[in-house]
C-alpha angles and dihedrals in degrees: 000000000000090000091051091053090052091051092049091048090051092050091049092050091049091049091048092051090048090050092052090048091050091050090051091049093047090051090062121080117240088231129033114292116245127227096030110215094230090052094059091088091081112139115254129216123244122228091249092054092050094046090054093046094043093049090051096045097044095038094231136119118282090236091059097054093034092074093052093047092047091054093048091050090051093049096045096041092212143067123265120246095208145010136207122216118192149102137263146183127219141176138173144186100173090312113056134200129198130187128181145165131200150135126270114222126197127168090232093056120090089209137015120267122228117240134180128197135194130176146175129211138184127205147077097325133133131173142041140253144182114215145178109227133206111185125193111212122206127190096016111135100161123039096224091060090071089077104092142088120282123197113220140175110220090188089067091062117120135194125242115180091338093310122119118227131183138154135243121188137189133154095346094312117117124195121196109189116197110200134193128168148099131301139056126278118170131175142038128280144163122226149127136256123212120203117205144169093245139026114280119193092202109072094217 
């Protein structure tokens, strides 16, 4: 009887340990968590810093881009941790394509990081344009996490002082591209944009 009690106690202890182990395993994500709590101390940019950078990168007056940045700040209710400055070309005849190249800037980086983007869209959309792009990035705490696919709705874009603005979101990261350039692009469409380390001809 005493031996039986010892066996049952041992089995209970083993089961308890296994349960704790299972709980610990279940508490871990199968893929890396993002954002990582310790990473959320990334330095953010002020509106004045972004107005100065955006004016320089887009080659326009500070007053022109200031209105767009002010509206984005008001809608997001926070400050961006990064920005991307670059250029792109796009065209559409029902199905649209967009390709761009730029540099990702973060205060914690000693140098900018190159980034490419390519996207496809479907909708009522005709025309083409070449643009310089200044993108505010929210919720990015590590530069390598920029490389992913972002759904976006081009039809939700709005104009502020002649600049086009729309949003792309994925996994807690929000991109707010501000575009200026030449060409004509009319219509509304739904599509995605993929950001990568190198140029991809296929927009997927």
